[in-house]
Biopython code that builds the backbone (N, CA, C, O; Angstrom):
import numpy as np
from Bio.PDB.StructureBuilder import StructureBuilder

atoms = [
    (1, "MET", "N", (0.825, -1.270, 0.046)),
    (1, "MET", "CA", (0.065, -0.018, 0.128)),
    (1, "MET", "C", (0.931, 1.080, 0.034)),
    (1, "MET", "O", (1.939, 1.141, 0.739)),
    (2, "ASN", "N", (0.583, 2.101, -0.907)),
    (2, "ASN", "CA", (1.349, 3.448, -1.040)),
    (2, "ASN", "C", (0.952, 4.619, -0.253)),
    (2, "ASN", "O", (-0.239, 4.666, 0.056)),
    (3, "ALA", "N", (1.702, 5.560, 0.126)),
    (3, "ALA", "CA", (1.193, 6.477, 0.691)),
    (3, "ALA", "C", (0.132, 7.315, 0.104)),
    (3, "ALA", "O", (-0.669, 7.764, 0.925)),
    (4, "SER", "N", (-0.051, 7.623, -1.113)),
    (4, "SER", "CA", (-1.126, 8.251, -1.674)),
    (4, "SER", "C", (-2.577, 7.595, -1.565)),
    (4, "SER", "O", (-3.665, 8.170, -1.525)),
    (5, "GLU", "N", (-2.275, 6.164, -1.528)),
    (5, "GLU", "CA", (-3.551, 5.470, -1.238)),
    (5, "GLU", "C", (-4.045, 5.566, 0.148)),
    (5, "GLU", "O", (-5.248, 5.543, 0.409)),
    (6, "ILE", "N", (-3.272, 5.656, 0.889)),
    (6, "ILE", "CA", (-3.746, 6.014, 2.508)),
    (6, "ILE", "C", (-4.357, 7.478, 2.653)),
    (6, "ILE", "O", (-5.302, 7.767, 3.387)),
    (7, "GLU", "N", (-3.713, 8.279, 1.896)),
    (7, "GLU", "CA", (-4.259, 9.665, 2.055)),
    (7, "GLU", "C", (-5.621, 9.557, 1.291)),
    (7, "GLU", "O", (-6.613, 10.042, 1.835)),
    (8, "ARG", "N", (-5.728, 9.013, 0.185)),
    (8, "ARG", "CA", (-7.008, 9.320, -0.562)),
    (8, "ARG", "C", (-8.135, 8.462, 0.292)),
    (8, "ARG", "O", (-9.281, 8.912, 0.298)),
    (9, "LEU", "N", (-7.884, 7.392, 0.924)),
    (9, "LEU", "CA", (-8.786, 6.786, 1.860)),
    (9, "LEU", "C", (-9.363, 7.589, 2.830)),
    (9, "LEU", "O", (-10.578, 7.671, 3.011)),
    (10, "ILE", "N", (-8.322, 8.317, 3.600)),
    (10, "ILE", "CA", (-8.743, 9.129, 4.643)),
    (10, "ILE", "C", (-9.403, 10.349, 4.159)),
    (10, "ILE", "O", (-10.271, 10.871, 4.859)),
    (11, "LYS", "N", (-9.055, 10.876, 2.969)),
    (11, "LYS", "CA", (-9.788, 12.161, 2.472)),
    (11, "LYS", "C", (-11.101, 11.689, 1.998)),
    (11, "LYS", "O", (-12.060, 12.449, 2.137)),
    (12, "ASP", "N", (-11.275, 10.485, 1.434)),
    (12, "ASP", "CA", (-12.588, 10.035, 1.084)),
    (12, "ASP", "C", (-13.569, 9.933, 2.230)),
    (12, "ASP", "O", (-14.742, 10.262, 2.056)),
    (13, "ALA", "N", (-13.095, 9.451, 3.497)),
    (13, "ALA", "CA", (-14.052, 9.558, 4.606)),
    (13, "ALA", "C", (-14.090, 10.887, 5.355)),
    (13, "ALA", "O", (-15.036, 11.159, 6.095)),
    (14, "MET", "N", (-13.050, 11.724, 5.161)),
    (14, "MET", "CA", (-13.131, 12.927, 5.949)),
    (14, "MET", "C", (-12.722, 13.933, 4.802)),
    (14, "MET", "O", (-11.518, 14.177, 4.727)),
    (15, "PRO", "N", (-13.432, 14.452, 4.042)),
    (15, "PRO", "CA", (-13.077, 15.420, 2.819)),
    (15, "PRO", "C", (-12.287, 16.637, 3.350)),
    (15, "PRO", "O", (-11.489, 17.182, 2.589)),
    (16, "ASP", "N", (-12.448, 17.071, 4.531)),
    (16, "ASP", "CA", (-12.068, 18.362, 5.104)),
    (16, "ASP", "C", (-10.423, 17.864, 5.561)),
    (16, "ASP", "O", (-9.620, 18.796, 5.604)),
    (17, "ALA", "N", (-10.000, 16.774, 5.826)),
    (17, "ALA", "CA", (-8.833, 16.453, 6.255)),
    (17, "ALA", "C", (-7.723, 16.999, 5.792)),
    (17, "ALA", "O", (-7.640, 17.021, 4.564)),
    (18, "GLN", "N", (-6.795, 17.470, 6.426)),
    (18, "GLN", "CA", (-5.344, 17.858, 5.832)),
    (18, "GLN", "C", (-4.418, 16.420, 6.507)),
    (18, "GLN", "O", (-4.399, 16.089, 7.692)),
    (19, "VAL", "N", (-3.718, 15.750, 5.388)),
    (19, "VAL", "CA", (-3.198, 14.558, 5.801)),
    (19, "VAL", "C", (-1.877, 14.696, 5.216)),
    (19, "VAL", "O", (-1.681, 15.139, 4.085)),
    (20, "THR", "N", (-0.829, 14.240, 6.149)),
    (20, "THR", "CA", (0.528, 14.014, 5.933)),
    (20, "THR", "C", (0.857, 12.682, 6.155)),
    (20, "THR", "O", (0.605, 12.125, 7.223)),
    (21, "ILE", "N", (1.393, 12.146, 5.238)),
    (21, "ILE", "CA", (1.956, 10.595, 5.280)),
    (21, "ILE", "C", (3.452, 10.601, 5.259)),
    (21, "ILE", "O", (4.028, 11.365, 4.484)),
    (22, "GLU", "N", (4.120, 9.813, 6.046)),
    (22, "GLU", "CA", (5.555, 9.656, 6.025)),
    (22, "GLU", "C", (5.913, 8.191, 5.837)),
    (22, "GLU", "O", (5.475, 7.451, 6.718)),
    (23, "ASP", "N", (6.587, 7.651, 4.915)),
    (23, "ASP", "CA", (7.049, 6.251, 4.990)),
    (23, "ASP", "C", (8.200, 6.031, 5.889)),
    (23, "ASP", "O", (9.327, 6.335, 5.498)),
    (24, "LEU", "N", (8.036, 5.599, 6.894)),
    (24, "LEU", "CA", (9.050, 5.500, 8.080)),
    (24, "LEU", "C", (10.261, 4.512, 7.695)),
    (24, "LEU", "O", (11.349, 4.743, 8.221)),
    (25, "ARG", "N", (10.143, 3.465, 6.841)),
    (25, "ARG", "CA", (11.304, 2.566, 6.532)),
    (25, "ARG", "C", (11.657, 2.625, 5.159)),
    (25, "ARG", "O", (12.663, 2.055, 4.738)),
    (26, "GLY", "N", (10.854, 3.312, 4.399)),
    (26, "GLY", "CA", (11.129, 3.277, 2.834)),
    (26, "GLY", "C", (10.659, 1.780, 2.419)),
    (26, "GLY", "O", (11.096, 1.350, 1.352)),
    (27, "ASP", "N", (9.965, 1.116, 3.042)),
    (27, "ASP", "CA", (9.501, -0.139, 2.487)),
    (27, "ASP", "C", (7.868, -0.225, 2.111)),
    (27, "ASP", "O", (7.279, -1.264, 1.812)),
    (28, "GLY", "N", (7.399, 0.839, 2.179)),
    (28, "GLY", "CA", (5.836, 0.741, 1.669)),
    (28, "GLY", "C", (5.077, 0.165, 2.817)),
    (28, "GLY", "O", (3.878, 0.009, 2.587)),
    (29, "ASP", "N", (5.406, -0.111, 3.742)),
    (29, "ASP", "CA", (4.601, -0.990, 4.600)),
    (29, "ASP", "C", (4.477, -0.371, 6.287)),
    (29, "ASP", "O", (3.586, -0.777, 7.033)),
    (30, "HIS", "N", (5.472, 0.616, 6.709)),
    (30, "HIS", "CA", (5.533, 1.202, 7.884)),
    (30, "HIS", "C", (5.332, 2.612, 7.565)),
    (30, "HIS", "O", (6.192, 3.160, 6.875)),
    (31, "TYR", "N", (4.279, 3.309, 7.984)),
    (31, "TYR", "CA", (3.871, 4.724, 7.830)),
    (31, "TYR", "C", (3.392, 5.454, 8.962)),
    (31, "TYR", "O", (2.676, 4.907, 9.801)),
    (32, "ALA", "N", (3.773, 6.770, 9.052)),
    (32, "ALA", "CA", (3.278, 7.679, 10.157)),
    (32, "ALA", "C", (2.300, 8.487, 9.227)),
    (32, "ALA", "O", (2.461, 8.710, 8.027)),
    (33, "ALA", "N", (1.209, 8.897, 10.061)),
    (33, "ALA", "CA", (0.135, 9.679, 9.438)),
    (33, "ALA", "C", (-0.223, 10.850, 10.524)),
    (33, "ALA", "O", (-0.561, 10.630, 11.687)),
    (34, "TYR", "N", (-0.112, 11.868, 10.042)),
    (34, "TYR", "CA", (-0.635, 13.158, 10.631)),
    (34, "TYR", "C", (-1.962, 13.686, 10.059)),
    (34, "TYR", "O", (-2.006, 14.226, 8.954)),
    (35, "VAL", "N", (-3.051, 13.514, 10.848)),
    (35, "VAL", "CA", (-4.338, 13.858, 10.262)),
    (35, "VAL", "C", (-5.077, 15.062, 11.120)),
    (35, "VAL", "O", (-5.247, 14.966, 12.336)),
    (36, "VAL", "N", (-5.443, 16.063, 10.442)),
    (36, "VAL", "CA", (-6.161, 17.304, 11.060)),
    (36, "VAL", "C", (-7.442, 17.281, 10.229)),
    (36, "VAL", "O", (-7.499, 17.324, 9.000)),
    (37, "SER", "N", (-8.521, 17.201, 11.138)),
    (37, "SER", "CA", (-9.964, 17.277, 10.688)),
    (37, "SER", "C", (-10.918, 17.822, 11.798)),
    (37, "SER", "O", (-10.807, 17.560, 12.996)),
    (38, "GLU", "N", (-11.797, 18.558, 11.275)),
    (38, "GLU", "CA", (-12.812, 19.183, 11.970)),
    (38, "GLU", "C", (-13.835, 17.893, 12.507)),
    (38, "GLU", "O", (-14.364, 17.909, 13.619)),
    (39, "ALA", "N", (-13.984, 16.956, 11.670)),
    (39, "ALA", "CA", (-14.564, 15.800, 12.199)),
    (39, "ALA", "C", (-14.221, 15.085, 13.656)),
    (39, "ALA", "O", (-14.958, 14.407, 14.372)),
    (40, "PHE", "N", (-13.042, 15.420, 13.810)),
    (40, "PHE", "CA", (-12.382, 15.003, 15.111)),
    (40, "PHE", "C", (-12.770, 15.873, 16.512)),
    (40, "PHE", "O", (-12.457, 15.555, 17.659)),
    (41, "ARG", "N", (-13.401, 16.846, 16.165)),
    (41, "ARG", "CA", (-13.761, 17.947, 17.309)),
    (41, "ARG", "C", (-14.787, 17.390, 18.306)),
    (41, "ARG", "O", (-15.846, 17.079, 17.762)),
    (42, "GLY", "N", (-14.741, 17.204, 19.520)),
    (42, "GLY", "CA", (-15.351, 16.644, 20.565)),
    (42, "GLY", "C", (-15.144, 15.154, 20.956)),
    (42, "GLY", "O", (-15.640, 14.656, 21.966)),
    (43, "LYS", "N", (-14.340, 14.469, 20.036)),
    (43, "LYS", "CA", (-13.952, 13.153, 20.143)),
    (43, "LYS", "C", (-12.800, 12.953, 20.971)),
    (43, "LYS", "O", (-11.960, 13.846, 21.077)),
    (44, "THR", "N", (-12.680, 11.788, 21.604)),
    (44, "THR", "CA", (-11.478, 11.429, 22.295)),
    (44, "THR", "C", (-10.487, 11.110, 21.338)),
    (44, "THR", "O", (-10.755, 11.008, 20.141)),
    (45, "ARG", "N", (-9.299, 10.939, 21.830)),
    (45, "ARG", "CA", (-8.310, 10.465, 20.880)),
    (45, "ARG", "C", (-8.227, 9.059, 20.541)),
    (45, "ARG", "O", (-7.370, 8.689, 19.738)),
    (46, "VAL", "N", (-9.061, 8.212, 21.091)),
    (46, "VAL", "CA", (-9.426, 6.959, 20.951)),
    (46, "VAL", "C", (-10.262, 6.824, 19.622)),
    (46, "VAL", "O", (-9.993, 6.132, 18.640)),
    (47, "GLN", "N", (-11.333, 7.646, 19.831)),
    (47, "GLN", "CA", (-12.442, 7.789, 18.844)),
    (47, "GLN", "C", (-11.753, 8.430, 17.377)),
    (47, "GLN", "O", (-12.097, 8.115, 16.238)),
    (48, "GLN", "N", (-10.853, 9.261, 17.700)),
    (48, "GLN", "CA", (-10.443, 9.943, 16.422)),
    (48, "GLN", "C", (-9.520, 8.795, 15.631)),
    (48, "GLN", "O", (-9.487, 8.769, 14.400)),
    (49, "HIS", "N", (-8.877, 7.978, 16.342)),
    (49, "HIS", "CA", (-7.961, 7.181, 15.662)),
    (49, "HIS", "C", (-8.763, 5.732, 15.179)),
    (49, "HIS", "O", (-8.342, 4.924, 14.351)),
    (50, "GLN", "N", (-9.940, 5.665, 15.889)),
    (50, "GLN", "CA", (-10.953, 4.506, 15.139)),
    (50, "GLN", "C", (-11.591, 5.140, 13.965)),
    (50, "GLN", "O", (-11.969, 4.404, 13.053)),
    (51, "MET", "N", (-11.756, 6.434, 13.878)),
    (51, "MET", "CA", (-12.224, 7.009, 12.601)),
    (51, "MET", "C", (-11.316, 6.884, 11.510)),
    (51, "MET", "O", (-11.799, 6.696, 10.393)),
    (52, "VAL", "N", (-10.074, 6.959, 11.649)),
    (52, "VAL", "CA", (-9.025, 6.909, 10.601)),
    (52, "VAL", "C", (-9.133, 5.329, 10.380)),
    (52, "VAL", "O", (-9.533, 4.958, 9.277)),
    (53, "TYR", "N", (-8.836, 4.454, 11.255)),
    (53, "TYR", "CA", (-8.824, 3.048, 10.995)),
    (53, "TYR", "C", (-10.131, 2.663, 10.123)),
    (53, "TYR", "O", (-9.984, 1.955, 9.126)),
    (54, "GLN", "N", (-11.408, 3.131, 10.502)),
    (54, "GLN", "CA", (-12.298, 2.877, 9.527)),
    (54, "GLN", "C", (-12.031, 3.298, 8.150)),
    (54, "GLN", "O", (-12.195, 2.543, 7.192)),
    (55, "ALA", "N", (-11.587, 4.595, 8.050)),
    (55, "ALA", "CA", (-11.495, 5.155, 6.644)),
    (55, "ALA", "C", (-10.686, 4.174, 5.849)),
    (55, "ALA", "O", (-10.928, 3.950, 4.663)),
    (56, "LEU", "N", (-9.661, 3.556, 6.562)),
    (56, "LEU", "CA", (-8.655, 2.450, 5.850)),
    (56, "LEU", "C", (-9.361, 1.149, 5.418)),
    (56, "LEU", "O", (-8.796, 0.242, 4.808)),
    (57, "GLN", "N", (-10.581, 1.152, 5.777)),
    (57, "GLN", "CA", (-11.321, -0.008, 5.327)),
    (57, "GLN", "C", (-10.932, -1.431, 5.546)),
    (57, "GLN", "O", (-11.209, -2.325, 4.746)),
    (58, "GLY", "N", (-10.211, -1.626, 6.779)),
    (58, "GLY", "CA", (-9.931, -2.995, 6.853)),
    (58, "GLY", "C", (-8.407, -3.444, 6.409)),
    (58, "GLY", "O", (-7.875, -4.545, 6.553)),
    (59, "ARG", "N", (-7.851, -2.183, 5.796)),
    (59, "ARG", "CA", (-6.563, -2.704, 5.307)),
    (59, "ARG", "C", (-5.515, -2.778, 6.689)),
    (59, "ARG", "O", (-4.499, -3.469, 6.612)),
    (60, "MET", "N", (-5.792, -2.122, 7.778)),
    (60, "MET", "CA", (-4.591, -2.124, 8.743)),
    (60, "MET", "C", (-4.564, -3.536, 9.032)),
    (60, "MET", "O", (-5.566, -4.248, 9.091)),
    (61, "GLY", "N", (-3.167, -3.973, 9.239)),
    (61, "GLY", "CA", (-2.828, -5.234, 9.631)),
    (61, "GLY", "C", (-2.887, -6.184, 8.433)),
    (61, "GLY", "O", (-2.561, -7.342, 8.695)),
    (62, "GLY", "N", (-3.163, -5.980, 7.443)),
    (62, "GLY", "CA", (-3.236, -6.729, 6.170)),
    (62, "GLY", "C", (-2.326, -6.089, 5.171)),
    (62, "GLY", "O", (-1.117, -6.322, 5.176)),
    (63, "GLN", "N", (-2.862, -5.334, 4.366)),
    (63, "GLN", "CA", (-2.206, -4.455, 3.215)),
    (63, "GLN", "C", (-1.067, -3.467, 4.097)),
    (63, "GLN", "O", (0.141, -3.472, 3.860)),
    (64, "LEU", "N", (-1.629, -2.760, 4.992)),
    (64, "LEU", "CA", (-0.695, -1.989, 5.739)),
    (64, "LEU", "C", (-0.319, -2.398, 7.152)),
    (64, "LEU", "O", (-1.195, -2.469, 8.013)),
    (65, "HIS", "N", (0.885, -2.656, 7.409)),
    (65, "HIS", "CA", (1.308, -3.350, 8.538)),
    (65, "HIS", "C", (1.318, -2.449, 9.805)),
    (65, "HIS", "O", (0.965, -2.854, 10.913)),
    (66, "ALA", "N", (1.760, -1.172, 9.538)),
    (66, "ALA", "CA", (2.160, -0.356, 10.739)),
    (66, "ALA", "C", (1.699, 1.002, 10.452)),
    (66, "ALA", "O", (2.067, 1.492, 9.385)),
    (67, "LEU", "N", (0.936, 1.705, 11.246)),
    (67, "LEU", "CA", (0.610, 3.085, 11.053)),
    (67, "LEU", "C", (0.803, 3.854, 12.334)),
    (67, "LEU", "O", (-0.029, 3.709, 13.229)),
    (68, "ALA", "N", (1.747, 4.594, 12.483)),
    (68, "ALA", "CA", (2.015, 5.531, 13.694)),
    (68, "ALA", "C", (0.805, 6.685, 13.297)),
    (68, "ALA", "O", (0.714, 7.168, 12.168)),
    (69, "LEU", "N", (-0.039, 7.011, 14.354)),
    (69, "LEU", "CA", (-0.935, 7.908, 14.074)),
    (69, "LEU", "C", (-1.093, 9.120, 14.772)),
    (69, "LEU", "O", (-1.139, 8.963, 15.992)),
    (70, "GLN", "N", (-1.201, 10.425, 14.326)),
    (70, "GLN", "CA", (-1.442, 11.584, 15.245)),
    (70, "GLN", "C", (-2.646, 12.169, 14.494)),
    (70, "GLN", "O", (-2.779, 12.265, 13.274)),
    (71, "THR", "N", (-3.470, 12.528, 15.432)),
    (71, "THR", "CA", (-4.691, 13.201, 15.071)),
    (71, "THR", "C", (-5.046, 14.501, 15.812)),
    (71, "THR", "O", (-4.706, 14.558, 16.994)),
    (72, "THR", "N", (-5.745, 15.651, 15.220)),
    (72, "THR", "CA", (-5.878, 16.668, 15.842)),
    (72, "THR", "C", (-6.935, 17.618, 15.176)),
    (72, "THR", "O", (-7.082, 17.474, 13.963)),
    (73, "VAL", "N", (-7.596, 18.450, 15.733)),
    (73, "VAL", "CA", (-8.497, 19.286, 15.243)),
    (73, "VAL", "C", (-7.843, 20.465, 14.663)),
    (73, "VAL", "O", (-6.790, 20.884, 15.144)),
    (74, "PRO", "N", (-8.353, 20.970, 13.751)),
    (74, "PRO", "CA", (-7.784, 22.457, 13.308)),
    (74, "PRO", "C", (-7.535, 23.508, 14.416)),
    (74, "PRO", "O", (-8.215, 23.481, 15.442)),
    (75, "ALA", "N", (-6.545, 24.458, 14.218)),
    (75, "ALA", "CA", (-6.325, 25.379, 15.322)),
    (75, "ALA", "C", (-7.507, 26.565, 14.996)),
    (75, "ALA", "O", (-7.628, 27.537, 15.740)),
]
sb = StructureBuilder()
sb.init_structure("model")
sb.init_model(0)
sb.init_chain("A")
sb.init_seg("    ")
for serial, (resi, resn, name, xyz) in enumerate(atoms, 1):
    if name == "N":
        sb.init_residue(resn, " ", resi, " ")
    sb.init_atom(name, np.array(xyz, "f"), 0.0, 1.0, " ", f" {name:<3s}", serial, name[0])
structure = sb.get_structure()
């Protein structure tokens, strides 16, 4: 799975999201994602992360082995 596919899936689920993806090892399997979205407002960190995992449509643990995730609302 490549970084652009991860970004597309997240933006499909949260159109306002600002998404930054970093390939941590250069292997296309270990990524860091920083996601900023108004959709996170009022949600706990766990709920925010669950929203991102739902956006990935079950690819976590399969096509995507590891994702270090940071989420926040716009400033």
